[in-house]
C-alpha positions as a printed Julia matrix, in Angstrom:
192×3 Matrix{Float64}:
 -21.79  -10.59  -19.04
 -21.51   -7.87  -21.68
 -24.7    -6.19  -20.36
 -23.23   -6.04  -16.87
 -20.01   -4.52  -18.2
 -21.9    -1.95  -20.27
 -23.93   -0.9   -17.23
 -20.74   -0.27  -15.25
 -18.97    1.83  -17.91
 -20.55    5.14  -16.76
 -19.48    4.45  -13.17
 -15.97    3.47  -14.26
 -15.67    6.66  -16.32
 -16.89    8.74  -13.39
 -14.37    7.12  -11.05
 -11.55    7.84  -13.49
 -12.65   11.48  -13.7
 -12.84   11.72   -9.9
  -9.35   10.34   -9.5
  -7.93   12.69  -12.13
  -9.75   15.68  -10.65
  -8.7    14.76   -7.13
  -5.08   14.75   -8.18
  -5.36   18.17   -9.81
  -7.72   19.81   -7.35
  -7.39   19.23   -3.65
  -9.72   21.92   -2.47
 -11.94   24.75   -3.6
 -10.77   27.97   -1.93
 -13.59   30.33   -1.07
 -12.65   32.89    1.62
 -14.21   33.82    4.97
 -17.38   32.21    6.35
 -20.44   34.21    7.32
 -19.98   33.04   10.9
 -16.79   35.07   11.01
 -14.52   32.03   11.09
 -11.76   32.17    8.53
 -10.68   28.95    6.94
  -8.38   28.26    4.06
 -10.5    25.18    3.33
 -14.08   26.4     3.31
 -16.18   29.53    3.28
 -19.43   30.84    1.91
 -20.18   31.56   -1.66
 -22.56   34.25   -2.85
 -25.73   32.22   -2.44
 -28.48   33.22   -4.8
 -32.17   32.63   -4.27
 -32.69   31.61   -7.89
 -30.35   28.62   -7.39
 -31.94   26.63   -4.58
 -30.08   23.55   -3.38
 -32.99   21.15   -3.78
 -32.79   17.59   -5.01
 -34.47   14.21   -5.04
 -32.58   10.92   -4.99
 -33.41    7.39   -3.84
 -32.34    6.16   -0.44
 -30.5     2.85   -0.09
 -33.86    1.02   -0.16
 -34.75    2.64   -3.48
 -37.36    5.0    -2.01
 -37.27    8.55   -3.42
 -36.24   11.17   -0.87
 -36.75   14.88   -1.42
 -34.48   17.43    0.24
 -37.54   19.51    1.18
 -38.07   17.15    4.13
 -35.01   18.73    5.79
 -36.1    22.31    5.17
 -35.57   24.53    8.21
 -32.44   22.66    9.31
 -28.77   23.29    8.71
 -28.24   20.66    6.02
 -24.78   19.12    5.7
 -24.63   17.18    2.44
 -21.66   14.85    2.04
 -20.89   13.26   -1.33
 -18.94   10.04   -0.9
 -18.23    6.54   -2.24
 -17.51    3.21   -0.56
 -14.11    2.96   -2.27
 -13.02    6.48   -1.19
 -10.56    6.25    1.73
 -10.86    9.91    2.84
 -14.68    9.57    2.73
 -14.55    6.61    5.1
 -12.18    8.44    7.45
 -14.49   11.43    7.93
 -17.78    9.53    8.22
 -17.34    8.41   11.86
 -16.91   12.09   12.81
 -20.13   12.94   10.93
 -21.94   10.14   12.76
 -20.82   11.58   16.1
 -21.75   15.14   15.1
 -25.22   14.0    13.96
 -25.68   12.32   17.33
 -24.41   15.38   19.2
 -26.18   18.16   17.24
 -29.14   16.49   15.5
 -31.58   17.73   18.15
 -30.33   21.29   17.53
 -31.46   21.46   13.91
 -28.39   19.95   12.28
 -29.0    17.31    9.61
 -26.3    15.34    7.81
 -27.25   13.62    4.54
 -24.88   11.29    2.72
 -25.1    10.98   -1.06
 -23.23    7.92   -2.24
 -21.97    7.95   -5.81
 -21.63    4.21   -6.02
 -23.69    1.03   -6.32
 -26.3     0.38   -3.61
 -24.78   -2.83   -2.22
 -21.33   -1.46   -1.26
 -22.93    1.73    0.06
 -25.34   -0.25    2.23
 -22.6    -2.51    3.58
 -20.39    0.47    4.4
 -23.21    2.41    6.08
 -24.16   -0.63    8.16
 -20.54   -1.37    9.14
 -19.98    2.23   10.25
 -23.36    2.55   12.0
 -24.45    5.59    9.99
 -27.24    7.45   11.83
 -28.24    9.93    9.12
 -30.04    9.53    5.78
 -28.09    7.87    3.0
 -29.05    8.48   -0.6
 -27.63    6.91   -3.75
 -27.15    7.76   -7.37
 -24.93    7.56  -10.4
 -25.21   10.32  -13.0
 -28.15   11.86  -11.16
 -26.08   12.14   -7.97
 -23.18   13.58   -9.98
 -25.58   16.24  -11.29
 -26.59   17.09   -7.72
 -22.92   17.3    -6.76
 -22.32   19.68   -9.65
 -25.37   21.73   -8.59
 -23.71   22.03   -5.17
 -20.53   23.41   -6.73
 -18.51   20.23   -7.21
 -17.41   21.08  -10.73
 -14.54   18.56  -10.8
 -16.22   15.51   -9.26
 -13.98   15.52   -6.18
 -14.8    13.04   -3.4
 -15.43   13.56   -0.62
 -17.25   16.82   -1.11
 -19.35   18.48    1.57
 -21.77   21.4     1.28
 -23.54   23.14    4.14
 -26.93   24.64    3.3
 -28.59   27.09    5.69
 -32.18   26.57    6.86
 -33.31   29.2     4.34
 -31.68   27.3     1.46
 -28.47   29.26    0.94
 -25.03   27.75    0.45
 -23.02   28.55    3.58
 -19.85   26.55    3.02
 -18.4    23.89    0.79
 -15.36   21.7     1.34
 -13.67   19.77   -1.46
 -11.68   16.89   -0.05
 -11.7    15.4     3.4
 -12.97   17.47    6.32
 -10.17   17.79    8.86
 -10.54   16.62   12.44
 -12.51   19.24   14.38
 -13.25   21.38   11.32
 -16.92   20.42   10.96
 -17.53   20.65   14.7
 -16.11   24.19   14.64
 -18.32   25.14   11.68
 -21.41   23.77   13.43
 -20.62   25.49   16.74
 -19.94   28.8    14.96
 -23.19   28.52   13.03
 -25.22   27.69   16.16
 -23.62   30.57   18.07
 -24.35   33.05   15.26
 -27.92   31.75   14.88
 -28.45   32.16   18.63
 -27.06   35.71   18.61
 -28.62   36.79   15.34
């Protein structure tokens, strides 16, 4: 009993930090996106080649997955948890966008900061059609690498096919916001 409780302390501490950070920080403001779309919720950062957005985490079956397998695609990485209401609200939209744009080089990847069992049950219940990875402190480190300094959930980063950070969104993605970002990216990639 005590061993089980001790194993859950890091997760409990992380959840407390996420809740506190979510109260104090609703969104990271960044400016205008490179696609020309202005948003008060998301925009590009100065991506630097010496800070590649590469990671390796286990999938929900415990098999290690390396982000290099999605190289050459627009990678949309969503950090979430099974207990996070806003995370669960945006996931059906991500499922639809993966279905709609997956054959055009768009790849969603979910990184659950939670235990495997609730993540698996949630993914199955929602019918998730994109890769789901899992982690505790290792996933929190990846989230921090992607700019999530406060541990906010949900948190979504968009990485270009050449490995640069295009956009990040702290908090829930609004209805239509991700679809607009994807369409703008595809239009600029087609024209550029």
